MIDOSE-1310 file (N, C-alpha, C; in nm, 2 decimals, decimal comma, always signed):
residues 111
mkkf	+17,11/+12,36/+3,11/+16,96/+12,39/+3,14/+16,95/+12,54/+3,10; +16,87/+12,60/+3,01/+16,82/+12,73/+2,99/+16,78/+12,83/+3,08; +16,78/+12,94/+3,12/+16,69/+13,00/+3,22/+16,55/+13,04/+3,17; +16,46/+13,02/+3,26/+16,31/+13,04/+3,21/+16,29/+13,19/+3,25
kksd	+16,26/+13,28/+3,16/+16,21/+13,42/+3,19/+16,05/+13,42/+3,17; +16,03/+13,52/+3,27/+15,86/+13,58/+3,26/+15,83/+13,57/+3,11; +15,90/+13,63/+3,01/+15,87/+13,66/+2,87/+15,83/+13,51/+2,81; +15,90/+13,42/+2,86/+15,88/+13,27/+2,79/+15,74/+13,22/+2,84
insk	+15,66/+13,29/+2,90/+15,52/+13,20/+2,91/+15,43/+13,21/+2,83; +15,44/+13,30/+2,75/+15,36/+13,35/+2,61/+15,45/+13,34/+2,49; +15,55/+13,30/+2,50/+15,66/+13,28/+2,38/+15,59/+13,17/+2,27; +15,59/+13,22/+2,16/+15,54/+13,08/+2,07/+15,64/+12,99/+2,04
ifnk	+15,77/+13,04/+2,09/+15,88/+12,95/+2,08/+15,86/+12,82/+2,18; +15,80/+12,89/+2,29/+15,80/+12,79/+2,41/+15,71/+12,72/+2,39; +15,60/+12,76/+2,32/+15,45/+12,67/+2,31/+15,48/+12,58/+2,19; +15,57/+12,55/+2,13/+15,60/+12,44/+2,05/+15,71/+12,33/+2,08
gnkv	+15,70/+12,21/+2,07/+15,79/+12,14/+2,06/+15,82/+12,05/+2,23; +15,88/+12,00/+2,28/+15,91/+11,91/+2,38/+15,99/+12,03/+2,48; +15,95/+12,01/+2,62/+16,04/+12,10/+2,70/+16,02/+12,06/+2,82; +16,11/+12,05/+2,92/+16,13/+12,03/+3,07/+16,15/+12,17/+3,14
lffq	+16,04/+12,20/+3,22/+16,08/+12,30/+3,29/+16,09/+12,27/+3,44; +16,19/+12,29/+3,51/+16,24/+12,28/+3,63/+16,20/+12,38/+3,73; +16,19/+12,38/+3,83/+16,15/+12,49/+3,93/+16,22/+12,44/+4,07; +16,31/+12,58/+4,11/+16,38/+12,54/+4,23/+16,39/+12,65/+4,30
adgi	+16,46/+12,65/+4,43/+16,51/+12,76/+4,50/+16,65/+12,73/+4,57; +16,73/+12,81/+4,56/+16,85/+12,82/+4,59/+16,87/+12,78/+4,73; +16,92/+12,68/+4,82/+16,92/+12,66/+4,93/+16,82/+12,55/+4,99; +16,73/+12,51/+4,88/+16,63/+12,42/+4,93/+16,71/+12,25/+4,87
cpci	+16,73/+12,18/+4,97/+16,81/+12,05/+4,96/+16,76/+11,98/+4,86; +16,63/+11,93/+4,85/+16,59/+11,83/+4,73/+16,64/+11,88/+4,60; +16,62/+12,03/+4,60/+16,63/+12,08/+4,46/+16,79/+12,05/+4,40; +16,89/+12,03/+4,48/+17,03/+12,01/+4,44/+17,04/+11,89/+4,39
pars	+17,01/+11,77/+4,43/+17,01/+11,66/+4,34/+16,92/+11,66/+4,23; +16,81/+11,70/+4,21/+16,73/+11,68/+4,12/+16,79/+11,76/+3,99; +16,83/+11,87/+4,01/+16,89/+11,96/+3,91/+17,00/+11,90/+3,88; +17,07/+11,82/+3,94/+17,19/+11,75/+3,88/+17,16/+11,63/+3,79
dled	+17,06/+11,56/+3,84/+17,01/+11,47/+3,76/+16,94/+11,50/+3,63; +16,84/+11,60/+3,63/+16,82/+11,65/+3,52/+16,96/+11,71/+3,41; +17,05/+11,77/+3,46/+17,13/+11,83/+3,39/+17,22/+11,72/+3,32; +17,23/+11,58/+3,37/+17,28/+11,47/+3,33/+17,18/+11,43/+3,23
ieks	+17,06/+11,42/+3,22/+16,93/+11,35/+3,15/+16,94/+11,44/+3,02; +16,97/+11,58/+3,03/+16,93/+11,67/+2,93/+17,04/+11,64/+2,81; +17,16/+11,59/+2,85/+17,26/+11,56/+2,76/+17,22/+11,45/+2,67; +17,13/+11,36/+2,70/+17,07/+11,21/+2,62/+16,95/+11,28/+2,55
fqde	+16,90/+11,38/+2,58/+16,79/+11,43/+2,49/+16,80/+11,58/+2,43; +16,91/+11,61/+2,41/+16,94/+11,74/+2,37/+16,89/+11,79/+2,27; +16,89/+11,68/+2,15/+16,81/+11,73/+2,04/+16,67/+11,72/+2,01; +16,60/+11,64/+2,11/+16,49/+11,64/+2,12/+16,41/+11,71/+2,24
iefy	+16,45/+11,77/+2,35/+16,38/+11,79/+2,43/+16,44/+11,91/+2,49; +16,40/+12,05/+2,49/+16,48/+12,16/+2,56/+16,44/+12,15/+2,72; +16,54/+12,17/+2,77/+16,54/+12,19/+2,92/+16,56/+12,34/+2,98; +16,46/+12,36/+3,08/+16,48/+12,49/+3,11/+16,48/+12,49/+3,27
eysa	+16,50/+12,58/+3,33/+16,48/+12,61/+3,49/+16,46/+12,74/+3,52; +16,37/+12,75/+3,63/+16,33/+12,86/+3,71/+16,35/+12,87/+3,81; +16,45/+12,95/+3,88/+16,48/+12,96/+4,05/+16,41/+13,07/+4,10; +16,36/+13,05/+4,21/+16,29/+13,15/+4,28/+16,40/+13,25/+4,32
knvr	+16,35/+13,37/+4,34/+16,46/+13,49/+4,37/+16,45/+13,49/+4,50; +16,33/+13,51/+4,58/+16,28/+13,56/+4,70/+16,20/+13,43/+4,75; +16,26/+13,35/+4,82/+16,20/+13,24/+4,89/+16,08/+13,27/+4,97; +16,09/+13,41/+5,06/+16,01/+13,44/+5,15/+15,88/+13,50/+5,09
qine	+15,88/+13,51/+4,96/+15,76/+13,59/+4,88/+15,73/+13,49/+4,78; +15,76/+13,37/+4,78/+15,74/+13,25/+4,71/+15,62/+13,24/+4,63; +15,53/+13,26/+4,73/+15,35/+13,26/+4,69/+15,31/+13,35/+4,61; +15,36/+13,47/+4,60/+15,34/+13,59/+4,52/+15,41/+13,58/+4,39
deii	+15,51/+13,49/+4,37/+15,60/+13,49/+4,25/+15,51/+13,46/+4,11; +15,48/+13,50/+4,02/+15,43/+13,53/+3,91/+15,42/+13,40/+3,84; +15,52/+13,38/+3,79/+15,57/+13,25/+3,72/+15,53/+13,11/+3,81; +15,57/+13,10/+3,91/+15,51/+13,01/+3,99/+15,39/+13,00/+4,04
khfe	+15,32/+13,07/+4,04/+15,15/+13,11/+4,05/+15,08/+13,04/+3,94; +15,16/+13,08/+3,80/+15,11/+13,07/+3,67/+15,13/+12,94/+3,65; +15,23/+12,83/+3,67/+15,25/+12,70/+3,64/+15,19/+12,61/+3,79; +15,15/+12,68/+3,91/+15,11/+12,60/+4,01/+15,23/+12,53/+4,04
alpf	+15,35/+12,58/+4,08/+15,47/+12,50/+4,07/+15,53/+12,49/+4,23; +15,45/+12,47/+4,32/+15,46/+12,44/+4,45/+15,43/+12,30/+4,51; +15,51/+12,24/+4,60/+15,63/+12,27/+4,65/+15,77/+12,24/+4,56; +15,87/+12,28/+4,60/+15,99/+12,27/+4,51/+16,07/+12,14/+4,56
pttl	+16,14/+12,08/+4,46/+16,13/+12,12/+4,33/+16,00/+12,07/+4,26; +15,98/+12,10/+4,17/+15,88/+12,06/+4,06/+15,92/+12,08/+3,93; +15,91/+11,95/+3,86/+15,94/+11,93/+3,74/+15,82/+11,92/+3,62; +15,80/+12,01/+3,52/+15,71/+12,00/+3,44/+15,75/+11,94/+3,31
fikd	+15,68/+11,85/+3,24/+15,69/+11,78/+3,11/+15,62/+11,87/+3,02; +15,62/+11,91/+2,91/+15,53/+12,00/+2,84/+15,58/+11,95/+2,69; +15,46/+11,94/+2,64/+15,45/+11,92/+2,47/+15,32/+12,02/+2,43; +15,41/+12,11/+2,32/+15,33/+12,22/+2,25/+15,28/+12,29/+2,36
gnii	+15,35/+12,34/+2,45/+15,22/+12,42/+2,54/+15,16/+12,38/+2,63; +15,11/+12,25/+2,62/+15,08/+12,18/+2,73/+15,12/+12,08/+2,83; +15,11/+12,13/+2,95/+15,16/+12,01/+3,07/+15,13/+11,88/+3,07; +15,24/+11,79/+3,01/+15,17/+11,63/+3,02/+15,20/+11,57/+3,13
yrlv	+15,32/+11,60/+3,20/+15,34/+11,52/+3,34/+15,37/+11,62/+3,41; +15,37/+11,60/+3,57/+15,42/+11,70/+3,66/+15,48/+11,63/+3,77; +15,59/+11,63/+3,81/+15,68/+11,56/+3,91/+15,70/+11,67/+4,03; +15,66/+11,59/+4,15/+15,70/+11,69/+4,29/+15,80/+11,64/+4,38
gdns	+15,90/+11,71/+4,39/+15,99/+11,68/+4,48/+16,12/+11,60/+4,40; +16,22/+11,55/+4,48/+16,32/+11,49/+4,44/+16,30/+11,35/+4,37; +16,32/+11,33/+4,28/+16,28/+11,18/+4,23/+16,44/+11,13/+4,17; +16,39/+11,00/+4,15/+16,53/+10,93/+4,08/+16,57/+10,98/+3,97
ksty	+16,67/+10,96/+3,90/+16,74/+10,99/+3,79/+16,64/+10,91/+3,70; +16,63/+10,77/+3,70/+16,56/+10,69/+3,62/+16,41/+10,74/+3,59; +16,36/+10,81/+3,69/+16,20/+10,84/+3,68/+16,22/+10,95/+3,59; +16,31/+11,07/+3,60/+16,32/+11,17/+3,52/+16,33/+11,14/+3,36
rnya	+16,45/+11,03/+3,36/+16,44/+10,98/+3,21/+16,31/+10,89/+3,16; +16,25/+10,86/+3,25/+16,13/+10,75/+3,21/+16,02/+10,86/+3,15; +16,00/+10,98/+3,24/+15,90/+11,10/+3,17/+15,95/+11,15/+3,07; +16,06/+11,19/+3,05/+16,15/+11,23/+2,93/+16,09/+11,18/+2,81
tkll	+16,12/+11,03/+2,85/+16,08/+10,92/+2,72/+15,95/+10,92/+2,69; +15,87/+10,92/+2,81/+15,72/+10,92/+2,75/+15,69/+11,06/+2,69; +15,74/+11,15/+2,74/+15,69/+11,25/+2,67/+15,73/+11,26/+2,52; +15,83/+11,22/+2,46/+15,87/+11,18/+2,32/+15,76/+11,11/+2,25
eek	+15,72/+11,00/+2,32/+15,60/+10,90/+2,28/+15,46/+10,99/+2,28; +15,45/+11,07/+2,36/+15,32/+11,15/+2,38/+15,26/+11,20/+2,23; +15,15/+11,20/+2,17/+15,10/+11,24/+2,04/+15,02/+11,38/+2,08
């Protein structure tokens, strides 16, 4: 997964096409299996969907993090499925690999 940066919020590249944006924090247990599942799924969709991750730097100040506030990405993990800059689906918590795969497939079917 590519690292999501603050400058990506308004990027024209980020606002086109299919994206998955995964929010996590180191040391938060549900994030570990979710990230692993998304990395596996990324291989299946590498030509159709770009996968990004954003890791909170300071868990104590998580509520002030500009990117987390912008995407309303709490609690962790939160996974956003984005088409042409619009959030189509939002999953919160650790989900099954098949759930992530189903939402990635649904994202491709969105018009």
